C-alpha positions in Angstrom: 96.0 104.2 69.6 96.3 105.1 73.0 99.6 106.1 72.9 99.1 107.8 69.8 96.0 109.9 71.3 98.2 110.5 74.7 101.3 111.9 72.6 99.1 114.5 70.2 97.4 115.5 73.7 100.8 116.5 75.1 102.2 117.6 71.7 98.8 120.0 71.5 98.9 121.4 74.9 100.0 124.8 75.9 102.9 123.8 77.9 104.7 121.7 75.2 104.2 124.0 72.7 105.3 126.9 75.1 108.7 125.4 75.5 108.5 123.9 71.8 108.2 127.0 69.7 108.5 130.3 72.7 111.6 132.5 71.1 112.6 132.8 74.6 111.2 130.3 76.2 114.2 129.7 78.3 114.3 133.1 79.8 110.3 134.2 79.5 108.3 133.9 83.0 104.6 132.5 82.8 102.2 131.7 85.7 101.2 128.2 86.0 98.2 126.4 88.2 99.3 122.8 89.5 98.9 120.5 91.9 102.3 118.5 93.0 101.7 114.5 92.4 105.0 113.0 94.5 106.5 113.6 97.6 109.1 116.3 97.7 112.4 114.8 96.9 116.4 116.5 97.3 117.1 118.0 93.7 119.2 116.5 91.0 119.7 119.7 89.9 122.8 121.9 91.4 121.4 125.9 92.0 117.8 123.7 93.7 116.9 122.5 96.5 114.1 120.6 96.3 112.0 118.5 93.2 108.7 117.3 92.5 106.4 116.3 89.8 103.7 118.5 89.3 100.7 118.2 86.9 99.6 121.7 85.2 96.0 122.5 85.8 96.3 126.1 83.4 99.4 128.6 82.2 99.4 131.9 82.0 101.5 133.4 78.9 101.5 137.1 77.9 98.3 137.8 80.3 96.6 134.7 78.3 95.1 131.9 80.4 94.9 128.4 78.8 93.9 124.9 80.1 96.7 122.5 80.6 97.2 118.9 81.1 100.7 118.5 80.9 103.0 116.9 83.4 106.5 118.8 84.0 109.3 118.4 87.1 109.5 121.4 89.4 112.5 122.5 90.7 112.4 125.2 93.7 114.7 126.6 95.9 115.3 126.2 99.4 112.3 129.0 100.6 110.0 127.5 98.3 110.4 124.2 98.9 109.2 124.2 102.9 106.1 125.4 101.9 105.5 122.5 99.2 102.8 119.8 99.9 102.2 117.0 98.4 98.7 116.8 96.6 98.4 120.6 97.3 97.3 123.1 94.3 100.0 126.1 93.8 100.4 129.2 91.6 103.9 129.1 90.4 105.7 131.7 89.0 108.7 130.3 86.7 110.0 129.4 83.1 108.7 126.0 81.6 111.4 124.7 79.6 112.2 121.3 77.7 113.6 118.8 80.2 117.0 117.4 79.3 116.9 114.6 81.0 114.6 111.9 83.0 111.0 110.8 82.2 109.2 113.7 82.5 109.4 116.0 79.3 109.2 119.2 81.1 111.0 121.2 83.8 109.1 124.1 85.7 112.0 125.9 87.2 110.6 128.5 89.9 112.0 132.1 89.3 113.5 133.4 92.0 114.2 136.8 90.6 112.0 137.9 93.3 112.5 138.8 96.8 108.9 137.9 98.0 108.6 134.2 98.2 104.2 134.5 98.0 105.0 135.8 94.7 106.3 132.6 93.4 104.6 130.6 95.0 101.3 130.7 95.9 98.8 127.8 97.6 95.6 128.0 95.9 94.3 124.7 97.4 95.4 122.6 100.5 95.9 118.7 100.4 93.2 116.5 101.5 93.0 115.3 105.1 94.5 112.1 104.5 97.0 113.1 102.5 98.4 115.5 105.2 98.0 112.6 107.6 100.4 110.1 105.4 103.0 113.1 105.2 102.6 113.1 108.7 103.9 109.7 109.6 105.9 109.9 106.8 107.8 113.0 108.8 107.8 111.2 112.0 109.3 108.2 110.6 112.0 110.0 108.9 112.7 111.8 112.3 113.4 108.4 114.3 115.3 107.0 111.1 117.7 110.3 111.6 119.0 108.5 114.8 120.6 105.6 113.2 123.9 105.4 112.0 124.5 106.6 108.5 123.7 103.1 106.6 120.0 102.9 108.4 120.1 106.6 107.4 119.8 105.4 104.2 118.8 101.9 103.6 115.9 101.5 105.9 114.0 104.4 104.5 114.6 102.5 101.0 113.6 99.4 102.5 110.6 101.1 103.9 109.4 103.6 101.4 111.2 103.0 98.6 113.4 106.3 98.3 116.7 106.7 100.2 117.3 108.9 103.1 119.5 110.9 101.0 117.0 111.9 98.5 114.4 112.7 101.5 113.6 116.6 101.9 112.6 117.6 104.9 112.1 121.3 105.7 110.4 121.1 108.9 113.0 119.7 110.8 116.3 119.8 108.8 119.1 118.2 110.3 123.0 116.9 109.7 123.0 115.8 105.9 123.8 112.0 105.2 127.2 112.2 103.5 127.1 112.5 99.9 130.3 110.3 99.1 129.3 107.5 101.5 125.5 107.4 100.1 126.6 107.4 96.4 129.3 104.9 97.4 126.9 102.5 98.7 124.0 102.9 96.1 126.6 101.8 93.5 127.7 99.0 95.4 124.3 97.7 96.0 123.5 98.1 91.8 126.4 96.2 91.2 125.6 93.6 93.5 122.4 93.5 91.6 120.3 94.2 94.9 119.7 98.1 94.6 115.8 96.8 93.6 115.4 96.0 97.5 115.7 99.5 98.0 112.2 99.9 95.8 108.9 99.2 97.2 107.5 95.9 95.1 105.4 93.1 94.9 107.6 91.3 98.2 106.2 94.1 99.9 102.3 93.5 99.2 103.1 89.3 99.6 104.3 90.0 103.2 101.3 92.1 104.3 98.8 89.9 102.6 100.4 86.5 104.1 100.4 88.5 107.5 96.7 89.2 106.9 95.7 86.0 105.7 97.4 83.8 108.6 95.6 85.9 111.1 92.3 86.3 109.8 92.4 82.4 109.1 93.7 81.7 113.2 91.2 83.7 114.2 88.5 81.4 111.5 87.1 84.8 109.6 85.3 84.7 106.7 87.1 84.7 103.1 85.3 87.6 101.9 86.1 89.4 105.2 90.0 88.3 104.8 89.9 89.8 101.3 88.7 93.0 102.0 90.9 93.5 104.7 93.9 92.4 102.3 92.5 95.1 99.8 92.3 97.8 102.2 95.8 96.8 103.1 97.0 97.3 99.9 96.0 100.6 99.2 96.7 102.0 102.8 100.3 100.5 101.8 100.4 102.3 98.4 99.2 105.8 99.7 102.2 105.7 102.5 105.5 104.6 100.2 106.6 106.4 97.7 105.1 106.0 94.2 106.3 104.2 91.8 105.3 102.1 88.7 106.5 99.2 90.2 103.8 99.8 93.4 101.3 100.8 90.5 101.5 97.4 89.3 101.8 95.5 92.3 98.6 96.9 93.5 96.1 96.3 90.8 97.8 92.6 90.9 97.0 92.7 94.5 93.3 93.5 94.3 92.8 91.1 91.5 93.9 89.0 94.0 92.0 89.8 96.8 89.2 89.6 94.7 89.9 85.9 93.6 90.5 84.8 97.1 87.0 86.9 98.0 85.4 84.2 95.3 87.4 81.1 96.2 89.2 80.7 93.3 92.8 80.5 93.2 94.6 83.4 91.6 96.1 83.2 88.6 99.1 85.5 88.5 100.0 85.4 84.7 96.0 86.1 83.8 96.3 89.0 86.8 99.9 90.5 84.8 98.6 90.3 81.4 95.1 92.4 82.6 97.3 94.6 84.4 99.9 95.3 81.7 97.0 95.9 79.3 94.7 98.4 81.5 97.5 100.4 82.7 98.9 100.8 79.5 95.2 101.8 77.6 94.8 104.3 80.9 98.3 105.4 81.3 99.8 105.0 77.5 103.2 106.8 79.2 104.0 103.9 81.4 104.9 101.8 77.9 108.1 104.0 78.2 108.8 103.4 81.8 112.0 101.1 82.6 110.8 100.5 86.4 107.1 99.2 85.1 108.8 97.1 82.6 111.5 95.8 85.0 108.7 94.9 87.2 106.3 93.0 84.9 109.1 91.4 83.1 110.6 90.0 87.2 106.8 89.2 87.5 107.0 86.9 84.3 109.4 85.0 84.9 108.7 84.0 88.1 105.6 83.0 87.5 106.8 81.1 84.5 110.2 79.7 85.1 110.5 79.7 88.9 108.9 76.1 89.6 110.7 74.8 86.8 114.3 76.2 87.8 113.2 75.1 91.5 112.9 71.5 90.5 116.5 71.2 88.5 117.9 73.2 91.5 116.7 71.0 94.1 118.4 68.2 93.1 122.0 69.7 93.5 121.0 71.9 97.1 119.1 72.1 100.1 115.2 72.9 99.3 115.0 76.7 100.6 118.4 77.2 98.7 116.9 76.1 95.5 114.0 78.0 96.1 115.6 81.4 96.4 118.1 80.9 93.7 114.9 80.6 91.6 113.1 83.0 92.2 116.4 85.0 91.7 117.3 83.2 88.7 114.0 83.4 86.4 113.2 87.0 87.8 116.5 88.0 85.9 116.2 85.6 83.1 113.4 88.9 81.7 115.0 91.7 83.5 118.8 91.5 82.6 117.7 92.1 78.5 116.1 95.6 80.0 119.1 96.2 82.4 121.3 96.2 79.6 119.4 99.3 77.9 119.3 101.0 81.3 122.9 100.6 82.4 125.3 99.0 79.5 127.1 95.9 81.9 126.2 92.5 82.9 125.6 91.6 86.6 127.8 88.5 87.1 127.1 87.9 91.1 123.7 89.1 91.8 122.1 85.4 92.2 124.8 85.0 94.9 124.1 88.3 96.6 120.4 87.8 96.2 120.5 84.6 98.4 122.8 85.9 100.9 120.2 88.5 101.5 117.5 86.9 101.0 117.1 85.9 105.2 116.9 89.5 106.4 114.7 91.0 103.6 111.3 89.7 104.8 112.5 90.8 108.5 113.9 94.2 107.4 110.6 95.3 105.3 107.9 94.2 108.3 109.8 96.3 110.9 110.2 99.5 108.8 107.0 99.0 107.5 105.8 98.2 111.8 108.1 101.3 112.4 106.2 103.7 110.1 103.0 102.8 111.1 103.5 103.7 114.7 105.9 106.7 114.3 103.3 109.0 114.6 102.0 107.8 117.7 104.6 105.3 119.7 107.9 107.0 119.0 109.7 104.7 121.2 108.2 101.3 120.1 109.2 102.6 116.5 112.6 103.0 117.3 112.5 99.8 118.2 111.8 98.4 115.0 113.6 100.5 112.9 116.6 99.8 114.8 115.9 95.9 114.2 115.5 96.9 110.7 118.9 98.9 110.6 120.6 95.6 112.1 119.8 94.0 108.9 120.3 96.5 106.6 123.7 96.5 108.1 124.2 93.0 106.8 123.2 94.1 103.2 125.7 96.7 103.2 128.1 94.3 104.5 127.5 92.1 101.8 126.9 94.7 98.7 130.3 96.4 99.4 132.1 93.1 99.6 130.4 91.7 96.1 129.4 95.4 94.6 133.1 96.2 95.3 134.3 93.1 93.7 136.0 93.3 90.1 133.8 90.3 89.0 130.8 92.0 90.3 129.8 93.1 86.4 131.1 92.9 83.1 130.8 95.6 80.7 128.3 94.8 78.0 126.6 96.4 75.0 124.1 98.5 75.9 121.9 98.6 72.3 120.0 96.0 70.5 123.1 94.3 69.8 123.7 93.9 73.6 119.9 92.5 74.1 120.2 90.2 71.2 123.5 88.7 73.0 121.8 88.7 76.2 118.7 86.8 74.6 121.2 84.5 73.1 123.5 83.7 76.2 120.2 83.1 78.6 118.7 80.2 75.9 121.7 78.8 75.6 122.1 78.3 79.7 118.1 77.4 79.5 119.0 74.9 76.8 122.0 73.6 79.3 119.5 73.7 82.2 116.7 71.4 80.2 119.2 69.4 79.5 120.9 68.7 83.4 117.1 68.5 84.6 116.0 65.7 82.0 120.0 64.0 82.6 119.2 64.1 86.5 116.0 62.9 86.6 116.7 60.0 84.5 120.0 59.1 86.9 117.4 59.3 90.0 114.6 57.1 88.6 116.9 54.5 86.9 118.9 54.4 89.6 119.1 50.4 90.7 116.1 49.8 88.1 116.5 47.5 85.3 115.6 48.5 81.8 115.4 51.3 80.0 112.8 54.2 80.8 110.6 55.4 78.6 110.2 59.0 78.1 110.7 62.4 76.1 114.0 61.8 75.3 115.8 63.0 71.9 116.1 59.7 69.9 112.0 59.4 70.6 111.2 62.7 69.3 113.2 61.7 66.3 111.3 58.5 65.8 108.2 60.2 66.6 108.7 62.8 64.0 109.5 59.6 61.4 106.2 58.0 61.9 104.3 61.4 61.8 105.6 62.5 58.4 105.1 58.7 57.4 101.9 59.1 58.4 100.9 62.2 56.3 102.4 60.3 53.2 99.9 57.6 53.7 96.7 60.3 53.9 97.5 62.5 51.2 98.9 59.4 48.7 97.1 56.6 50.1 
């Protein structure tokens, strides 16, 4: 119901109507009052310098101003980009048209026909003070990461804030750009190796932060309610300083639920929290139901909650406990995310489990070092430089692993990218699950029966058959006497 209501509202919005039905929508210039919702990034279109997502407040077409609530992707030239700030409201002169790709339904192309920049972009309302503080912290952090080598400039911001270094637009202190060929190659290797998810802020950032606060609070013998409040404040602060994403939204909501449970002295119930998060998010923001990022984040958490412990018990029979735990987390998450990934990219990752195992010892250190560097970049630059260099050493090893595995011919296998591919993936995963179940029973029987006389009684296939026969005989006696 909420999805239908949201789509109807979007369809009837004046901006959407203008883009759909205006005869010269691609050429007719309008005036739009809009608020910038995301940080300013490098444009993915030729002919424009930067891009950002905006929410319209009003549009003026042929001298008639009408209220609007539509969202769009803004594209602008370098001159206009230098005055743009997140959370500020502007008056734009440009063209509104249907998007050719991407999640946003509309594009707002700032008109550059006028020689005066003030004619096309005029600020109506400045961003709030806290947003200016966050922007200053981010600028300081990126200025420090520019002193790193190429891989550090690309990967450290990705590990820390969820945006790769080559995608960040810095109009205040323009520097030597990252080599595009190398940046694209690194991104492709990470994707093929199955560790591209490390370049997005997810629940791992929130878990690390919560664990640190909880350990410090317990060491100081602080009351659990105080620790819970500090955890909630840390969650909100982290969500404010990193790049906004659908996985951040999911992690923030679940983290706040976990903090409330901790304050009440109750054990956190991840599955219930995930269900409430999905229900509430889809009701309040129905467009999230079409988000691949939100679907992947929720699917990964669902797989970890349901099957990570079971897979760990099976793997612990044949490998050390730390390796079994890391492998179980990766396998459980990919069991649920691969069917979604094949819709995005028609290929099946083959070496992702190995890649995640190899980089897992470095992820926590790189993430914490990057976050601490972000926090002190604006006030203690020398300490931030030390921290980002530590993070860069970790990302260097990750880059070597991604290049080694992602560049291999065995990194990925071509796979159907439609509903057929999803069904084939689910069938393959079900077959692997049955094999692991049988292997788990076999290993458990060998361990228990080793050196003991007699026959073990348990849930064996032969006993299930006998119990089924007993059940049918019982029903027959009850129904027919």
